[in-house]
C-alpha positions in Angstrom: -183.7 -170.2 -75.4 -187.5 -170.0 -74.8 -189.3 -172.1 -72.0 -192.6 -172.3 -70.6 -193.4 -171.5 -66.7 -193.7 -175.1 -66.0 -190.6 -176.1 -67.6 -188.6 -173.0 -65.9 -189.9 -173.7 -62.5 -188.6 -177.5 -63.2 -185.1 -176.4 -64.2 -184.6 -173.3 -61.8 -185.6 -175.4 -58.6 -185.3 -179.1 -59.8 -188.9 -180.0 -59.0 -190.2 -183.0 -60.2 -194.1 -184.1 -60.3 -194.5 -187.5 -58.8 -197.5 -189.6 -59.3 -198.7 -192.9 -57.8 -199.5 -195.7 -60.0 -202.8 -194.7 -60.7 -202.0 -191.1 -61.5 -204.5 -190.1 -58.9 -202.2 -188.4 -56.3 -199.6 -186.1 -57.5 -196.8 -184.3 -55.4 -193.7 -182.1 -56.0 -190.5 -183.4 -54.5 -186.8 -182.8 -55.0 -186.0 -186.2 -55.7 -182.7 -187.8 -54.2 -179.6 -185.7 -53.4 -176.5 -186.7 -52.5 -174.7 -185.5 -49.3 -172.5 -183.4 -51.3 -175.1 -181.7 -52.8 -176.9 -181.0 -49.3 -174.0 -179.6 -47.8 -174.7 -176.0 -47.7 -172.9 -173.7 -50.3 -171.3 -170.6 -49.4 -172.8 -167.4 -51.3 -169.5 -167.2 -53.3 -170.0 -170.7 -54.8 -173.7 -170.0 -55.4 -172.7 -166.9 -57.2 -169.9 -168.8 -59.3 -172.3 -171.5 -60.5 -172.6 -171.7 -64.2 -176.1 -170.7 -65.3 -177.6 -169.6 -68.5 -179.8 -166.9 -69.1 -183.4 -167.8 -69.7 -186.1 -166.0 -71.9 -189.7 -167.5 -70.8 -193.1 -166.7 -72.7 -195.5 -166.1 -70.4 -198.4 -168.7 -70.1 -200.7 -166.4 -67.7 -200.3 -162.8 -66.1 -197.6 -162.4 -63.4 -195.3 -159.6 -62.2 -196.9 -157.3 -64.2 -196.6 -159.3 -67.4 -199.2 -160.7 -69.6 -199.7 -163.9 -71.4 -197.5 -163.9 -74.6 -195.0 -161.4 -73.3 -191.4 -162.6 -72.6 -189.6 -162.4 -69.2 -186.1 -162.4 -68.8 -184.5 -164.7 -65.9 -180.9 -163.4 -65.6 -178.0 -165.2 -63.9 -176.2 -164.3 -60.5 -173.3 -163.3 -62.4 -175.2 -160.7 -64.7 -176.9 -159.4 -61.6 -173.1 -159.2 -60.2 -171.7 -157.3 -63.3 -174.8 -154.9 -63.4 -174.0 -153.9 -59.7 -170.2 -153.6 -60.2 -171.0 -151.4 -63.2 -172.8 -148.8 -61.2 -170.5 -145.8 -60.8 -169.1 -144.9 -57.8 -171.6 -142.4 -55.7 -174.7 -143.5 -58.0 -177.6 -145.8 -56.8 -180.0 -147.8 -58.6 -183.1 -149.5 -57.6 -183.9 -153.5 -58.3 -186.8 -152.3 -60.4 -184.4 -150.1 -62.4 -182.1 -152.7 -62.9 -184.9 -155.3 -64.1 -186.0 -153.0 -66.7 -182.4 -152.2 -68.1 -181.6 -156.0 -68.1 -185.0 -156.7 -70.0 -184.5 -154.1 -72.6 -181.0 -155.3 -73.2 -182.2 -158.7 -73.8 -185.3 -157.7 -75.7 -187.4 -158.9 -73.1 -190.8 -157.1 -71.7 -189.6 -157.4 -68.0 -187.5 -159.6 -65.8 -188.3 -162.0 -63.1 -188.5 -160.3 -59.9 -188.2 -163.3 -57.7 -184.9 -164.6 -58.9 -183.3 -161.0 -59.5 -184.0 -160.4 -55.8 -182.4 -163.8 -54.9 -179.6 -162.8 -57.0 -179.1 -159.4 -55.6 -179.1 -161.0 -52.1 -176.7 -163.6 -53.4 -174.3 -161.0 -54.4 -174.5 -159.1 -51.2 -173.9 -161.9 -49.1 -170.7 -163.0 -51.3 -169.6 -159.6 -50.9 -169.9 -159.6 -47.2 -168.2 -163.2 -47.2 -165.5 -161.6 -49.1 -165.0 -158.6 -46.5 -165.3 -161.2 -43.7 -162.3 -163.2 -45.2 -160.2 -159.7 -45.5 -160.9 -158.0 -48.9 -161.3 -154.4 -48.7 -164.8 -152.9 -49.3 -163.4 -151.4 -52.6 -162.8 -154.6 -53.8 -166.2 -156.4 -53.4 -169.1 -155.9 -55.5 -170.8 -152.5 -54.2 -174.5 -154.0 -53.1 -174.9 -150.9 -51.2 -175.7 -149.0 -54.4 -178.7 -151.1 -55.0 -179.8 -152.1 -51.4 -181.0 -149.7 -49.0 -181.0 -149.9 -45.0 -184.8 -149.8 -45.3 -185.1 -152.7 -47.6 -186.6 -155.9 -46.4 -183.6 -157.5 -47.7 -181.0 -155.6 -46.0 -182.5 -157.0 -42.7 -182.0 -160.7 -43.7 -178.2 -159.9 -44.4 -175.7 -160.7 -41.8 -174.7 -156.9 -41.1 -176.1 -154.1 -39.5 -178.3 -152.4 -42.1 -176.7 -148.7 -40.8 -173.3 -150.3 -42.4 -175.3 -149.6 -45.9 -176.2 -146.1 -45.1 -172.3 -145.6 -44.0 -171.2 -146.9 -47.3 -173.8 -144.9 -49.3 -172.6 -141.5 -47.1 -169.0 -142.1 -47.9 -169.5 -142.4 -51.7 -171.7 -139.5 -51.9 -168.8 -137.1 -50.5 
């Protein structure tokens, strides 16, 4: 499915452009939401939402891509599957994953913003699972992709040193 950047932003973030009756003053808004939609979803729930993969033809240069090139917007479950497929004791970087996913789908590149959001979502879901009693070996091994030095690790509800500990345990 090919989309333009504007339609992608509208679809991903649910943004709509509202104008006054004279069409002189435009603003962006989320429209109305029900109380259910406003309730904060858990990372596990966000991860499980059904989303479809998107391929966007770029209108302008962005994220190292040129107009006319195709950008992949993966899904949280695709990112989760990629992380789960990283062999024990090995690591990958987010740029490595983006390149591999783009190549698999025949695209020039992968959206860096959505990919990072999805990696964090996978990490937060794994941490929720651990907090609920699952063993570390049963969750998505996000520490194979995130280091303790990454900005993202500081945003997680965990001591970044724990990521180093997991990496060291797997390196043995």
